[in-house]
C-alpha positions as MATLAB code, in Angstrom:
seq = 'XXXXXXXXXXXXXXXXXXXXXXXXXXXXXXXXXXXXXXXXXXXXXXXXXXXXXXXXXXXXXXXXXXXXXXXXXXXXXXXXXXXXXXXXXXXXXXXXXXXXXXXXXXXXXXXXXXXXXXXXXXXXXXXXXXXXXXXXXXXXXXXXXXXXXXXXXXXXXXXXXXXXXXXXXXXXXXXXXXXXXXXXXXXXXXXXXXXXXXXXXXXXXXXXXXXXXXXXXXXXXXXXXXXXXXXXXXXXXXXXXXXXXXXXXXXXXXXXXXXXXXXXXXXXXXXXXXXXXXXXXXXXXXXXXXXXX';
ca = [
      19.383   97.107   34.036;
      17.517   96.560   30.662;
      16.975   92.788   29.616;
      15.202   90.954   27.096;
      15.046   89.139   23.640;
      15.588   90.399   20.441;
      14.453   88.600   17.104;
      16.885   88.399   14.297;
      14.118   87.960   11.262;
      14.676   88.212    7.605;
      14.732   86.200    4.114;
      17.652   83.913    3.423;
      21.003   85.293    3.286;
      20.840   89.071    4.007;
      23.269   88.430    6.747;
      21.814   88.068    9.695;
      24.150   85.596   11.142;
      27.192   87.201   10.552;
      25.161   90.410   12.337;
      24.588   88.439   15.232;
      28.545   87.407   15.737;
      29.909   90.867   14.906;
      27.259   92.192   17.866;
      28.418   89.429   19.813;
      31.892   89.876   19.238;
      32.838   85.894   18.826;
      30.776   83.567   16.443;
      28.109   81.943   17.715;
      26.275   81.469   14.133;
      27.696   79.644   11.143;
      27.908   81.114    7.941;
      28.291   80.708    4.214;
      26.813   82.147    0.952;
      24.471   79.067    0.696;
      20.842   79.364    1.477;
      19.699   77.295    4.381;
      22.816   78.023    6.276;
      21.236   78.539    9.099;
      18.430   75.900   10.374;
      18.049   76.444   13.895;
      16.889   78.967   16.189;
      20.041   80.120   18.686;
      20.706   82.501   21.360;
      23.229   84.681   21.303;
      23.577   86.441   25.043;
      25.515   89.894   24.947;
      25.776   91.634   28.454;
      26.771   95.164   28.771;
      27.006   97.835   31.387;
      23.551   98.580   30.527;
      21.833   95.336   30.699;
      21.687   91.857   28.674;
      20.130   91.595   24.923;
      19.676   87.816   24.161;
      19.130   87.712   19.943;
      17.293   85.402   18.501;
      18.873   84.540   15.209;
      16.530   82.288   12.986;
      16.136   80.818    9.825;
      15.181   82.859    6.964;
      11.644   82.825    6.008;
      10.850   81.108    2.545;
       8.212   80.910    0.329;
       8.389   77.809   -1.047;
       7.153   74.891    1.627;
       6.756   71.941   -0.406;
       9.578   69.734    1.821;
       9.667   69.002    5.513;
      13.000   70.906    5.535;
      11.267   73.954    4.124;
       8.123   73.457    6.224;
      10.497   73.403    9.581;
      12.359   76.159    8.694;
       9.753   78.714    8.581;
       8.080   77.278   11.735;
      11.379   77.731   13.357;
      11.433   81.461   12.373;
       8.143   81.998   12.777;
       8.009   81.337   16.610;
      10.525   83.580   17.456;
       8.002   85.952   16.550;
       6.527   85.385   20.045;
       7.772   85.567   23.421;
      10.101   88.493   22.137;
      10.537   92.099   23.183;
      11.786   93.615   19.919;
      12.194   92.501   15.874;
      15.384   93.081   14.146;
      14.328   92.912   10.565;
      17.486   92.779    8.591;
      17.453   93.406    4.609;
      20.723   93.214    2.396;
      19.812   96.378    0.135;
      17.567   99.148    0.309;
      14.563   97.725   -1.737;
      12.083   95.362   -0.328;
      11.490   91.768   -2.419;
       8.441   89.783   -2.720;
       9.877   87.581    0.314;
      10.107   90.242    2.154;
       6.505   90.497    2.360;
       6.185   87.638    4.109;
       8.075   88.797    6.889;
       6.297   92.153    6.928;
       2.975   90.334    6.653;
       4.374   88.136   10.531;
       5.535   91.632   11.605;
       2.218   93.290   11.533;
       0.637   90.615   13.463;
       3.207   90.858   16.136;
       2.613   94.205   17.476;
       5.944   95.143   18.788;
       8.981   97.709   18.058;
      10.374   96.975   14.601;
      14.206   97.925   13.993;
      14.880   97.727   10.102;
      18.201   97.217    9.487;
      19.756   97.713    6.154;
      23.047   95.671    5.984;
      25.769   95.287    3.236;
      25.380   99.023    2.932;
      29.481   98.855    2.120;
      28.708   97.250   -1.265;
      26.147   99.833   -2.194;
      27.308  101.547   -5.356;
      25.109  104.674   -5.753;
      24.146  105.527   -1.580;
      21.883  108.393   -3.034;
      19.173  105.928   -3.275;
      19.202  105.403    0.239;
      17.246  108.554    1.668;
      14.276  107.556   -1.116;
      14.168  104.200    0.053;
      14.011  105.102    3.468;
      11.434  107.632    3.116;
       9.245  104.691    1.220;
       9.716  101.922    4.179;
       7.885  104.822    6.386;
       4.738  104.725    4.371;
       5.063  101.055    4.671;
       5.363  100.343    8.293;
       6.312  102.034   11.604;
       9.484  101.181   12.411;
      11.141  102.474   15.711;
      13.934  103.004   13.818;
      15.574  102.504   10.605;
      19.538  102.029   10.320;
      21.816  101.364    7.310;
      24.911   99.329    8.275;
      27.656   96.941    7.630;
      27.637   93.955    9.867;
      30.948   92.734    8.294;
      32.849   96.339    8.118;
      31.124   97.007   11.715;
      29.857   99.966   10.461;
      26.819  101.737   12.595;
      26.949   98.612   15.035;
      26.952  100.786   18.336;
      24.093  102.655   16.492;
      21.877   99.764   16.772;
      22.873   98.011   19.895;
      22.181  101.548   21.510;
      18.724  101.779   19.702;
      17.708   98.297   20.416;
      18.885   98.426   24.647;
      16.286  101.540   24.583;
      13.584   99.558   23.443;
      14.054   96.682   26.088;
      12.229   96.220   29.185;
      13.813   97.040   32.691;
      14.711   93.516   34.729;
      17.177   91.820   35.869;
      19.938   89.401   33.770;
      18.578   86.519   32.497;
      21.434   84.492   31.759;
      24.723   84.643   33.330;
      26.694   87.923   32.384;
      29.609   85.488   31.159;
      27.149   83.131   28.978;
      27.253   83.518   25.526;
      24.495   81.341   23.958;
      22.167   78.795   25.117;
      23.237   75.889   22.652;
      25.531   73.239   23.727;
      29.349   71.983   22.453;
      27.726   69.309   20.889;
      25.267   71.459   18.918;
      28.144   73.807   18.299;
      30.466   71.122   17.202;
      27.611   70.114   14.335;
      27.183   73.358   13.100;
      30.909   73.977   12.498;
      31.620   71.032   10.988;
      28.467   71.470    8.763;
      30.052   75.271    8.259;
      33.269   73.498    6.742;
      30.930   71.378    4.840;
      29.148   74.173    3.016;
      31.756   76.271    2.175;
      34.000   73.137    0.736;
      31.345   71.931   -1.524;
      29.539   73.021   -4.724;
      25.802   73.514   -5.130;
      24.660   70.702   -5.084;
      24.787   68.821   -2.074;
      24.709   71.260    0.664;
      20.594   71.035    1.641;
      21.012   67.660    1.255;
      23.591   67.082    4.392;
      23.318   67.334    8.126;
      25.495   66.180   10.832;
      24.620   64.521   13.749;
      27.091   63.926   16.759;
      27.463   60.675   17.693;
      30.225   60.741   20.320;
      31.044   63.603   22.217;
      33.927   62.738   25.209;
      36.504   64.618   27.458;
      39.285   62.974   28.714;
      42.718   63.683   29.915;
      42.380   67.542   28.252;
      41.462   66.049   24.959;
      37.710   66.261   23.468;
      36.925   63.086   21.497;
      34.210   63.954   18.611;
      33.166   61.791   16.145;
      30.500   62.961   13.836;
      28.309   61.269   11.339;
      27.625   63.224    7.769;
      23.989   62.211    6.342;
      23.119   62.995    2.751;
      20.235   61.509    0.803;
      22.176   59.887   -1.892;
      25.175   57.559   -3.173;
      26.406   60.522   -5.605;
      26.223   63.275   -2.778;
      28.354   60.887   -0.448;
      31.193   60.756   -2.890;
      31.220   64.331   -3.563;
      31.807   65.000    0.279;
      34.362   62.382    0.555;
      36.147   63.856   -2.714;
      38.435   62.353   -4.742;
      41.236   60.035   -2.592;
      39.431   61.576    0.460;
      40.704   64.871   -0.180;
      37.592   66.826    0.603;
      36.384   64.934    3.680;
      40.369   65.433    4.942;
      40.029   69.068    4.294;
      36.309   69.410    5.949;
      37.658   67.708    9.092;
      41.373   70.097    9.201;
      39.311   73.339    9.244;
      36.650   71.829   11.507;
      39.300   70.762   14.174;
      40.917   73.958   14.101;
      38.000   75.985   14.443;
      36.592   73.803   17.404;
      40.396   73.523   19.054;
      40.092   77.360   19.101;
      36.435   77.562   20.466;
      37.227   74.684   23.446;
      40.630   76.234   23.984;
      41.962   72.499   23.980;
      42.980   69.707   22.045;
      40.361   67.805   19.991;
      40.456   64.377   17.865;
      37.900   64.651   15.549;
      36.189   61.579   13.479;
      33.978   62.204   10.058;
      31.916   59.456    8.777;
      29.563   59.844    5.977;
      26.588   57.640    5.464;
      23.732   57.853    3.276;
      20.080   58.401    4.561;
      17.454   58.567    1.774;
      14.895   61.472    1.616;
      15.943   62.616    5.479;
      15.186   66.100    4.848;
      11.902   65.412    3.514;
      10.543   63.342    6.424;
       9.490   64.696    9.499;
       9.570   61.961   11.937;
      13.856   61.678   10.654;
      14.003   65.871   11.428;
      12.922   65.558   14.693;
      15.459   62.626   15.624;
      18.101   64.334   14.204;
      17.199   67.374   16.411;
      15.473   69.735   14.064;
      12.536   70.765   16.524;
      10.385   73.778   17.120;
];
């Protein structure tokens, strides 16, 4: 049996969470087109006849560390480079960006086998640029493998999985074989609500909001969840609620449906919006809201 940890790293918005969800065959990490969608390190556990791969989904690595939130995201991403067996570096097109240099610097220090995944190849108009890029990438770093793929379309995911298992050490299962994540249902509930907010709001608000679960209780087959949505300004609160409460109602309905699918039972969901000025640039506030390394 093979058993070990795989760190999924890369800059923001290259499809790391989408790749994890498709490798597992179910949704563990939330996704959206917004940067900073993934804010926490999440373990996704895949058990097969070969053994167990524990994927560590991480926030994107940011060049900007001006705010406490950005510093936290980089710390959360950086800790994934330790105590893993393989690094899966995800990029979203056959070219390296300036922010990729930050990832490469950490990879060089890790001294681990690295698999380069070139994601979103289904969107490539000119496939002929792929081979020259792979040749140039070999000069940049000695990769264990380089695999073009599409997480969304499921292209080459079997090849990726087979390659990853080759580099995992021999060992017994680390988690029970039916477990798919190490995160609690409270955490999953907060992330699902935040995903629906990210997908429902414009450019202004998403970075300035977070979700805190104040109550999570199961009684007589009904799961009661009370969630607090924190924003930084009163204007943002008005946007989240929407005219006549329309936005908040839509977020609540979509969140409830996803939660019922996840829990496989009925959910009663209450959402509240509150202003907490400067929470995303306050280290103490971040820790109290669960943003810990």
